C-alpha positions in Angstrom: -15.2 -1.0 -8.5 -15.0 2.1 -6.2 -12.0 2.6 -3.9 -14.3 4.0 -1.3 -16.9 2.4 1.0 -18.8 2.8 4.3 -17.3 2.1 7.7 -20.5 0.0 8.3 -19.0 -2.7 6.0 -16.8 -4.0 8.8 -19.8 -4.9 10.9 -21.4 -6.7 8.0 -18.2 -8.7 7.5 -18.0 -9.6 11.3 -14.6 -7.9 11.5 -13.5 -7.3 15.1 -13.3 -3.8 16.4 -9.6 -4.1 17.1 -8.7 -5.5 13.6 -6.2 -3.7 11.5 -8.7 -3.8 8.6 -10.7 -1.0 10.5 -7.7 1.3 10.3 -8.7 3.2 7.2 -7.9 6.3 5.3 -10.8 8.7 5.9 -11.9 10.9 3.0 -11.8 14.6 3.8 -14.8 15.5 1.6 -16.8 12.3 0.9 -19.9 12.2 -1.2 -21.6 10.6 1.8 -21.1 8.0 4.5 -21.2 5.2 2.0 -18.0 6.6 0.4 -16.2 7.9 3.4 -13.3 5.5 3.8 -10.8 3.9 1.4 -11.1 0.1 1.1 -8.8 -2.2 3.2 -10.4 -5.4 1.8 -12.0 -6.3 -1.5 -14.7 -8.6 -0.2 -17.6 -6.2 0.3 -17.6 -4.9 -3.3 -17.7 -8.3 -5.0 -20.2 -9.7 -2.4 -22.6 -6.9 -3.2 -22.3 -7.7 -6.9 -22.9 -11.5 -6.4 -25.8 -10.7 -4.0 -27.4 -8.5 -6.6 -27.5 -11.5 -9.0 -28.7 -13.8 -6.3 -31.6 -11.5 -5.3 -32.6 -11.3 -9.0 -33.1 -15.1 -9.0 -29.9 -16.0 -11.0 -29.5 -19.7 -10.4 -25.7 -19.4 -10.4 -23.1 -16.6 -10.6 -19.4 -16.4 -11.1 -17.7 -13.0 -11.0 -14.2 -11.7 -10.7 -12.9 -8.3 -9.6 -9.5 -6.8 -10.1 -9.1 -3.7 -7.9 -7.0 -2.0 -5.2 -7.0 -1.9 -1.5 -5.3 0.8 0.6 -3.5 -0.1 3.8 -2.2 2.9 5.8 1.3 2.5 7.2 0.4 4.8 10.1 -2.5 7.0 11.2 -2.8 9.9 10.9 -1.2 9.6 7.5 2.4 10.6 7.2 3.0 8.9 3.8 1.0 7.3 1.0 -0.8 4.0 2.0 0.3 0.7 0.7 -1.8 0.3 -2.5 -2.2 -3.3 -3.4 -4.0 -4.8 -6.4 -6.3 -7.7 -5.5 -7.8 -10.4 -7.7 -11.2 -11.5 -6.2 -13.2 -14.5 -7.4 -16.7 -15.1 -6.0 -19.4 -17.6 -6.9 -22.4 -19.6 -5.9 -24.3 -22.4 -7.7 -24.8 -26.1 -7.8 -21.4 -26.7 -9.5 -19.5 -24.5 -6.9 -17.9 -25.7 -3.7 -14.7 -25.2 -1.7 -12.8 -27.7 -3.8 -13.9 -26.3 -7.2 -12.8 -22.8 -6.0 -9.5 -24.3 -4.8 -9.1 -25.7 -8.3 -9.7 -22.3 -9.8 -7.0 -20.9 -7.6 -4.5 -23.6 -8.5 -5.2 -23.1 -12.2 -4.8 -19.3 -11.8 -1.4 -19.8 -10.2 -0.3 -22.2 -13.0 -1.3 -19.7 -15.7 0.9 -17.1 -13.9 3.8 -19.5 -14.2 3.9 -20.6 -10.5 4.8 -24.2 -11.3 5.5 -25.4 -7.7 2.6 -26.7 -5.6 0.9 -24.2 -3.4 -0.1 -25.1 0.1 -3.5 -24.5 1.7 -3.2 -23.7 5.4 -6.5 -24.1 7.3 -5.3 -21.6 9.9 -6.9 -18.6 8.3 -7.9 -15.6 10.4 -10.7 -14.2 8.2 -13.9 -13.7 10.3 -16.1 -13.4 7.2 -15.3 -17.0 6.2 -16.8 -20.2 7.4 -14.6 -21.4 10.4 -14.4 -25.0 8.9 -14.1 -24.2 5.2 -11.3 -21.7 4.7 -7.6 -21.7 4.0 -4.6 -19.4 3.4 -2.9 -19.8 0.0 0.8 -20.2 0.6 3.5 -20.3 -2.1 7.1 -21.0 -1.2 6.4 -20.1 2.4 4.7 -16.8 1.6 0.9 -16.1 1.9 -0.4 -14.9 -1.4 -4.1 -15.1 -0.8 -7.0 -17.0 0.8 -10.2 -18.8 -0.1 -13.2 -20.2 1.6 -17.0 -20.3 2.0 -18.6 -17.0 3.2 -19.7 -17.2 6.8 -23.5 -17.9 7.1 -24.1 -14.8 9.2 -22.3 -12.7 6.6 -24.4 -14.2 3.8 -27.5 -13.1 5.7 -26.1 -9.6 6.1 -25.8 -9.4 2.3 -29.3 -10.6 1.6 -28.7 -14.3 0.9 -30.9 -17.0 2.4 -29.6 -18.8 5.5 -28.9 -22.0 3.5 -27.0 -20.2 0.7 -23.4 -21.2 0.1 -21.2 -18.6 -1.4 -17.4 -19.0 -2.1 -14.7 -16.5 -2.5 -11.0 -16.4 -3.2 -8.7 -13.4 -3.0 -5.2 -13.3 -4.4 -2.7 -10.6 -3.7 -1.3 -9.6 -7.1 2.0 -8.0 -5.9 2.8 -11.1 -3.9 2.1 -13.3 -6.9 4.2 -11.2 -9.3 7.3 -12.0 -7.2 7.0 -15.6 -8.4 5.3 -15.1 -11.8 7.1 -16.6 -14.8 5.6 -16.4 -18.3 8.3 -18.5 -20.0 6.4 -21.4 -21.6 7.9 -24.7 -22.6 5.8 -27.3 -24.5 6.3 -31.0 -24.8 5.0 -33.3 -27.5 2.0 -35.6 -27.2 2.7 -38.6 -25.0 3.8 -41.6 -27.1 3.0 -44.2 -24.5 -0.3 -44.9 -22.6 -1.1 -44.0 -19.0 -1.9 -46.6 -16.4 -4.5 -45.6 -13.8 -5.0 -46.9 -10.3 -7.7 -45.9 -7.8 -6.9 -45.8 -4.1 -9.4 -45.4 -1.2 -8.3 -44.9 2.3 -9.6 -44.0 5.8 -7.6 -41.3 7.6 -8.0 -39.2 10.8 -10.0 -36.0 10.2 -6.9 -34.0 11.2 -5.1 -35.2 8.1 -5.4 -32.7 5.3 -5.8 -33.5 1.6 -2.5 -31.5 1.1 -0.7 -33.9 3.4 -1.9 -36.9 1.4 -1.1 -35.3 -1.9 2.4 -34.3 -0.8 3.1 -38.0 0.0 1.6 -39.2 -3.3 3.9 -36.8 -5.3 7.0 -37.5 -3.3 6.6 -41.3 -3.4 5.1 -41.4 -6.9 8.2 -39.7 -8.4 8.5 -39.1 -12.1 6.1 -41.8 -13.1 3.2 -40.2 -11.4 1.5 -38.0 -14.0 -1.6 -36.8 -12.2 -3.7 -37.0 -9.0 -7.4 -36.5 -8.7 -9.4 -36.5 -5.5 -12.8 -37.9 -6.5 -14.5 -38.8 -3.2 -14.6 -37.7 0.4 -17.0 -39.4 2.8 -17.8 -39.1 6.5 -20.6 -41.2 7.9 -21.8 -44.3 9.6 -19.6 -46.6 7.6 -16.4 -44.8 8.7 -15.0 -44.8 12.2 -15.8 -41.8 14.3 -13.1 -39.1 14.0 -12.0 -40.4 10.6 -12.9 -39.7 6.9 -12.7 -41.7 3.7 -10.8 -40.2 0.8 -10.4 -41.7 -2.7 -7.9 -40.7 -5.4 -7.4 -41.6 -9.0 -3.7 -41.8 -9.9 -2.3 -41.8 -13.4 1.2 -43.1 -14.2 3.1 -42.7 -17.4 6.7 -43.1 -18.6 8.2 -41.0 -21.4 10.3 -43.9 -22.9 8.2 -47.1 -22.6 4.9 -48.7 -21.8 4.6 -49.3 -18.1 4.1 -52.8 -16.8 2.1 -53.9 -13.8 5.4 -54.5 -12.0 6.6 -51.0 -12.7 3.4 -49.5 -11.2 3.2 -51.9 -8.3 6.6 -50.9 -7.2 5.6 -47.3 -7.1 2.3 -48.1 -5.4 4.2 -49.9 -2.7 6.2 -46.8 -1.9 3.1 -44.7 -1.9 1.3 -47.1 0.5 4.2 -47.1 2.9 4.2 -43.3 3.0 0.5 -43.2 3.6 0.7 -45.6 6.4 3.1 -43.2 8.2 0.2 -40.7 8.6 -2.3 -43.2 9.8 -4.0 -44.0 6.5 -5.7 -47.4 6.1 -6.8 -48.8 2.8 -10.5 -49.5 2.3 -11.5 -52.8 0.7 
């Protein structure tokens, strides 16, 4: 995509007038106003591409963009701006939501060799994202990107219908490369079967999925092989200010077939941990 765009982009993206994103490198001899400043964010370009597909009646669309942004260290320029490569992912469709986009981000980090768990901080100052469906991507205490649903007003600005739901994730490549590791180690096929347990709980709305999963992993220890969130519900059957969340947990040992007693002991630790954050099991 082009490194240049129009200053009008910031209004389309609801970016405040005092935002650092509006501090751009201005082109001395632009081809026109639409190419008069260097990009400080990658959102406009990929949104335009996705909107083109939407307005040509494509039922779904999933695109990525790998390009640079240019952040001036001072204005007027006294040195070259900070040129940062950004990986942008944008999609809409019946099979796309916040959690599927989050899964794509997690898989992308894993493919880059970032083996520790990323955190998703809902405090995310991105005005072009939906206020209740956005998060900063944090790895080892450092923000490496963000994701969320595009703000409804921004969707309208780009030609989507008012009820359209469009999702985006942006990862800062230089930040990721600090942690990237392409050393691969493979293990053999598991010799012993897994044991699965489903757990459904009611928790306060303020409790994040990441908080729950952190407890599951800490208390599950080496026997906990995988965690899958398969249901979130808020409605009449759940106390006001709370939500129901259900997980499927898989346990496996590398040296033996697990017994019910083995799994029950781990589940007891998990339940004690969940109780500490106000979780109550559903019948």
